[in-house]
Each structure stands twice: as C-alpha cells, then as structure tokens.
C-alpha positions in Angstrom: 122.6 138.8 111.7 123.8 136.0 109.5 122.3 133.4 111.8 118.9 135.1 111.6 119.1 135.2 107.8 119.9 131.5 107.6 117.2 130.6 110.1 114.6 132.6 108.2 115.7 131.0 104.9 115.4 127.5 106.6 111.9 128.3 107.9 110.9 129.5 104.4 112.2 126.4 102.7 110.5 124.2 105.3 107.2 126.0 104.9 107.4 125.6 101.1 108.0 121.9 101.4 105.1 121.4 103.8 102.8 123.4 101.6 103.9 121.3 98.5 103.2 118.0 100.4 99.8 119.2 101.5 98.8 120.3 97.9 100.0 117.0 96.5 98.0 115.1 99.1 94.8 117.0 98.2 95.5 116.5 94.5 96.1 112.8 94.9 92.8 112.3 96.8 90.8 114.1 94.1 92.5 112.3 91.2 91.6 108.9 92.7 88.1 110.1 93.7 87.7 110.5 97.4 84.9 108.4 98.7 84.3 111.2 101.2 83.1 113.4 98.2 79.5 112.1 98.5 77.2 115.0 97.6 73.6 114.2 98.5 72.5 117.1 96.2 73.8 115.0 93.3 71.9 111.8 94.2 70.2 109.8 91.5 67.9 106.8 91.6 68.9 104.1 89.2 66.8 101.1 88.4 68.3 98.0 86.8 69.4 94.5 86.9 72.5 93.1 88.6 74.6 92.3 85.6 77.3 90.2 87.2 79.0 89.0 90.4 80.3 91.5 92.8 84.1 92.1 93.0 86.6 93.8 95.3 89.0 96.5 94.2 91.2 98.3 96.7 89.2 96.8 99.6 85.9 98.2 98.3 83.1 96.0 96.9 81.5 96.8 93.5 78.9 95.2 91.3 77.8 96.0 87.7 74.3 97.4 87.3 72.6 97.2 83.9 70.2 100.1 83.4 68.0 100.7 80.4 70.8 102.4 78.5 74.2 101.5 80.1 76.1 99.3 82.5 77.6 101.1 85.5 79.8 100.0 88.4 78.2 100.5 91.8 80.4 101.0 94.8 79.0 99.4 97.9 81.7 100.1 100.4 84.3 98.2 102.4 84.1 94.5 101.8 83.9 93.6 105.5 81.1 96.0 106.1 79.0 94.7 103.2 79.7 91.0 104.1 78.6 91.6 107.7 75.2 92.9 106.5 74.2 89.5 105.1 72.4 91.2 102.3 72.5 88.9 99.2 71.7 89.7 95.6 72.8 87.8 92.6 73.1 88.4 88.8 69.6 88.9 87.3 68.1 90.4 90.4 66.2 93.7 89.9 67.4 96.4 92.2 67.0 100.2 92.8 70.2 102.1 93.7 70.2 105.5 95.4 73.6 107.0 94.9 75.9 109.7 93.4 77.5 109.2 90.0 81.2 110.1 90.1 84.4 109.5 88.2 87.0 107.4 90.0 90.3 106.6 88.3 88.8 107.7 85.0 85.8 105.2 85.3 82.2 106.1 85.9 81.0 104.8 89.2 77.9 105.2 91.4 78.7 105.6 95.1 75.7 103.8 96.6 73.8 105.1 99.7 71.1 102.5 99.5 70.2 99.4 97.5 66.7 97.9 97.4 65.6 94.6 96.0 62.9 92.0 96.4 64.6 90.7 99.6 65.0 93.9 101.4 67.1 97.1 101.5 70.8 97.5 102.2 71.6 100.9 103.7 75.3 101.9 103.3 75.2 105.6 104.2 73.0 107.9 106.3 70.8 110.7 104.8 73.8 113.0 104.8 76.0 110.6 102.8 78.2 109.6 105.7 79.2 105.9 105.3 78.1 103.6 108.1 80.8 101.5 109.7 78.6 98.5 109.2 76.0 98.4 106.5 72.5 97.8 107.7 69.9 95.6 106.3 66.2 96.5 106.4 63.7 93.8 105.8 60.7 94.6 103.6 57.4 94.5 105.2 55.0 92.3 103.3 
C-alpha cells in the first residue's frame, strides 16, 4: 500500500513538473513573439521608403521602413533565405510591404509576406502566411 502511495505521489510530481515546463515554453514563445503567429486576417499594406541598410538580429534580417507617419522595422526572414533570393533594395528605394504588424520583444515590427519595388517583388510567405524556406523573387513585367 505504501509503495502505491509513493508511486502515485511520484507520478503526480512528475506530471506537475512536465506541465510547468510546457506552460513556460508556451509563455516564452509568446513573450518573444513567435514568427509562426502570422495572421493573414491582420495583414496590412504599407508604402514607404527604405530608411536604412538591412541588419540581422537573431538570424533574421530586418530593414527600417519610413512610412508617411512613422519608421517601422520590417522582418524579412532568415538571413540565408533572403540572401539566396538575390533581391536587392537600398536606402531611398520606394517599396510596398504586405505584412502583419506585431510586437516582438516590446518593439513594433512588421512580419513581411511580400515586398514590391521598382526592380521586382520578393515573396517571403505563401498566401496563408507560411514562410517559404527560400524566398522567391518575381520579376516585374514591363
């Protein structure tokens, strides 16, 4: 009888620890802003000018976009994926970004699905918001 009680107590403690680990993992992902949280229903179209050079943070590439009333960071995706696309834009270029505004690490960011400029379009996610492994570049038809 005592062995059954100890075994049940052990299983209860183990289940509590596993539940705590799972809850903390979910909380951590939300606090840092899961990039899997792309919601196509919240998509916005932003027009603006590339306000500076792109930069990499935590393996993800970003660039500042100056709109009519603010400057926002646009997250393109994994550096390797963006670099393989050969899509190039530079400060001063006019672009249109389709993406979802979110808050990551207490900073306003736009998770980009597509970026269009004079030289073409860079497609980073499909129409459901799922990130492509390799960003695709679409040439503009003239």
